N, C-alpha and C positions, 0 to 999 in steps of 0.2 A: 692802627692810623693805614689808609688807603691812598690818600691823595696829598699833591703838595701841599695844600692848606692845613691838613691834619699835622703833618709835620713840622710846618714853619710855627704852628701854633704852639707845638711843642717847644720847640727850640727856642723861641723867643719869650715865653711864657716867665716873669718874674725879672725880666730882663728891661731896663730903662736906658733908653739910647741919650749918650751926651749930645749935647749943642754942637753944631757945625759938621763937616762930611770934609772929603778929599774929593775934588772933581778931576778927573783927567779927560784929556782932549787929545785924541788919537788921529788924527789925520781928518777931525770932524765927529769922528766917534766918540762921545761923551759916556763916561762912567762914573758914578757915584759911589763912595765907599762910606758908610756909615756903621757906627760900633757904637757899643757900652764901656767901651774902654776909650779914655782922651789919650794916653799912653800910646796906644796902640796906633791911633788916627796920626799922633804928631811922629811916630815912626814911620807911616807909610808916607807922611806928607813930606819927609826928608828922602824918601827913597825915590819917589815918583816925581821930583822937584823941576826933574827938566819937561814934564808932560802937565803941569797943573793949567788948568783952565776953569772956567766958571758954567755954571748951569745954564738951560736945563738938561738933565741927562738922558740919555737913550735908555740905560738901565741902572739899576742901584745892588749894590751889594751890600749884606749887613752881616758884618762880623762879630760876634759873639764872644766874649772872653768871658769862661766858665770851664769848670772840669767836663773831663771827659762824657759825654753821653751816650748811655745805650737805651736804644729805641725799642728793643725787643726785637730786632728785625734780623731775617737771616740774609749774611751776605755771601756771594761768589766770588771769589779770587779773580782779579781782572788777570787776562792773560799778558805776559809782558813779551816785547820786541825781542829778536833773535839777540842773543848777546847780554841779553840782561839777566839776571837770577835773584833767587830771595822773592819773598813776599813783600809787595807795597801795597798795593789798592785792591779794595773789594768792594762790590757794587750790590745796588739792591735797587731793582727796578718796581716801582708803583704804578698806578694808574696813568696818570699825568706828569710824573717825575723819577729821576734818578738819584739815588743817594750814594756819595762816594766816601767809604772810610778809609782811612791813610792807616794802614795796619801799625805802623812804626811808632805812630806819635798820638794815636786816637783821635785826631781830628776828623770831623765830619763835615761835609758840603753835600747842601741840597742845590740841585741844580733843574729847574724847570722854568717853562715861560713867563710866569709870575713872580717866582721867590727864588731870589739867588742868594742862600744864607752860610756862611762858615760859621763852625760851632767847635769850641773846644778850648785847649790852651795855646790861644793863637798868639799871644806874645812871645812865649817862648818857641811858636812854630811860624814865626812871621813869615818866612821864605814861603811856605806851603800857601799862606793866605794871599801874598803877593803873585803867587803862580795862579791860583782861582782868581782873583783879578783879571789876570792877562789871558785867561780863559775866555773871559766873555769878549774880549777884542778877536781871540783867534776865533771864536764861532761865527762873530762878525765878519771877517774877513773871507771864511770857509764858505758860509753861507751866501756870500754876494761872491762867488767863483772864484777866489784864489786857489792855489795849490801848495800846500805845506810840504817845505824843503828840510831835511836833516841838515843845516849849515848855519854858520857864522857868515856876517856879511860886513863889507864895510863900503865908504862911497867915496869917490875921488873924482870932481867935476861931474857933477850930477850922475855918473856912473856907479853902477853896482858890481860888485866881486862879491860872489858866494864862495866859502871854503867848505865843503862837504868833505866827509870821512867816516869811515868806521869806527865803532865805538872805540875811546882813547887813543884816535889816529892824530891829534895834536892841532885840531883846526882852531879852538879857543888861543891855544900857545900862538901859532902863525899869526891868527887876527892879531892879537895884541903886539907882538912884535913890531908889526907892520902900520900899526895905529900911533906909534911915536912919531910917526914924520908928518910934517908939515901939509895940509891938504886934504889930510884923509880923516874923514869921520866916521865913527862907529854906528851900523845899522842896525845888528842882531848877532846873539852869540850861539843861539842853539835851534831857532825856529825862523826860517826866512818863507816869504809866501811871495808868490808871483802872480800876477794878474794883468793882461794886456799889456804886456811888454816891461810892466813896472816891478820891483821889488820893495816888499815893506818887513819891517822889523817889528818886534814887540818891545814896549817899555821893561826888559829884563836885564838887568845888569850881568856880566860876567860874573859865575862862579868857579874860581880856578883853584886847583889843587898845588901842595908846595911843589911839585915837580915842575909845573910852570913857572911860580913865581920866583923862584931860587937863582935862575938863570937870566930873568928880566931885571935890570937896575930899577926898571919903573915900578915894578911889583916888588921886588925884594925888600924893602923896608916895610910892606904893611904885615909881615910876619912877627912877632915879638920875639925879641932878642934872643931869650931861652931857647925859644922854639927853632928859631933861625941857626943856632950854634949845634943843636940835635941833627939837625937836618942836612947839615953841612958835611957831617960825618958818614951819610949813607951812600953808598954806591949809587949809581944811576938809575939801574936796572930797580931796584927798590923803592927810590924816589917816583919813578913812572906809576908805580902802582898804589900811592896811598890815595885814601880817598879823605881829603881833609879840605871842606869848600871853605873859601874867601870870598865875599863882595869885593868887586873892585867898583868902586864909583868913579866912573869915567872923568868925569870932569874934575874931579879932584887931584886925581893922577896925570891927566893929561892937558888939563886946562881947559878954558871956555869954548865953546862952540866947537866941541866934539863929537856930538850926537846927530844924527841926521833918521829922520822914521821911513824915508821912502829915497828909491833912483831909479834910472833907469837900468833894467836887467841886462846886464853886459856880457858876463863870462862866468862860469863856474870851475874851479879848480879843487878837483876829486881826488884828495890825498892818500894815494893807495900804496903808500911805501911802508917798509918793513923794518922794525927795530932791530932784526937780526940781519939784515941783508948787508953787504959787504961792497955791492955794487953803487957807483957813483948816482947821486940822485939826478933824476931826469926828469924835465916837465914838456910836454908834448901835445898838442890838440889831437882828440880823437872823434870819431864818429858813434856817437852814443848808440843809435841803431845797430852798429856791429858789434858794440860793447857791452848790450844789455846788462850784464853781470854788473857792470858799475851802479845801475840804478839803485841796487841794494842801499848804495852810500846817500843816497839822495832822497828817496822815499822816506817819510816818516808818516806815523800812524797819528790821527788826530785824538786819539787816545779817551778815556773813559766820559769825560765832561762834553764831549761834541755832541748837540743836539742840533740835529737836521732842520730843515726849513719847514717840514711836516710836522715838527716836534717829537720825531721818533727819534731814538738815542743808537749812535755807530756801536756796533758789536765787538765784544772782545773776540781776537783770535781770526777777524774777517782779515782773509787777503787783499793785500795793497792791489790795485789795477794799475799795470804798467802803461795801458795805452794814454790817457790822461797825460802823463808824464813826458812821453815820447813826442806826443803832439806838442808842448810848450818847449820842450827842449831841441826842437829842431831847429828853433831860430835863434837859439843861443851858443856862444861859443865853450866848447865843453873842453877842459884840460885835464891831463892824469898826472900825477906826481909818482914816480916809482923808483925803485931802487931803495936806497937808505934815509933815513930819517936826516933831513939836512934843511934846517929851520932858516941861516942864514942863507944858503942858496935859493930856498923857497921866496924868503921875503924879498933878495935882488929881483928876482925873475919876475913877482907879481909888480915890482914898481918900476921895473924897466919897460916890462911888456902890457900886465893886463891892468895898470891902475894910471896910464898915461892919457 
């Protein structure tokens, strides 16, 4: 196999697509999802309920439910970002496409200009299919001049507040604490895009750990009762480190009209606080040109699926350029939270000063 067409023929061979499709309408960019599994389409329809639209679509993603497929290709491990460990993605580049193999699940993804296919145990790994669908919108945003940021986001009075932080810093936890307030809507959880003064989110629901849920009355009930009793016996430090993800369906938990797809980019709060610190939490405005080390909390690699406008692919291990971030951020207010982790203080500060 040398081309995307060769791979597509192999992955689609013997699989008949069911009738119907799921169509996402993301600020006018439409993605159609087709599959050989009606059950998968049903799950995706529920997950993306707040984004559903009608065709025609700008691109089509095909998800094939099947056993893990070995194409006989040689894959190379994708270099993960600082702070991340373990094998996750491996890639194989052919003449006009890239194949991404999920090492832990066996899922296989074909990314090319003409073919977008997810193949493998899709129902069991529907979150990876969801991510792949979102990748197509991410590519659209990046190819049209957006800057990717590692941040969650909220919108109030059409203004967007981004919350960035180093891995495990609590940006999702803080975002969800604030979201419960009237007049605040969800923008994004982990990837936020800035373009011409506007912020854009992707339709990816928050996935949170028990350490976030157990201390939030809105989320605590999502935990199975037996699991909740086990978690309540654990010390806080151990809760912080548990990796056990739960999807938060925003409108089920917080009510209708709590999701917004865009807002005017107003401010970024960088969570540079420390779990072990005893100093009171302090939030103050900073000049990012004088504190360029904080850029590491904001900058985000586009990842192995990113296909540039010239059809080439982003290379693993490439150093991100600070210059575009400094140029965009010079017109945005930047705040830093330092000292000890204090969600109550940070929530009150955001509501009083940053989301008014």
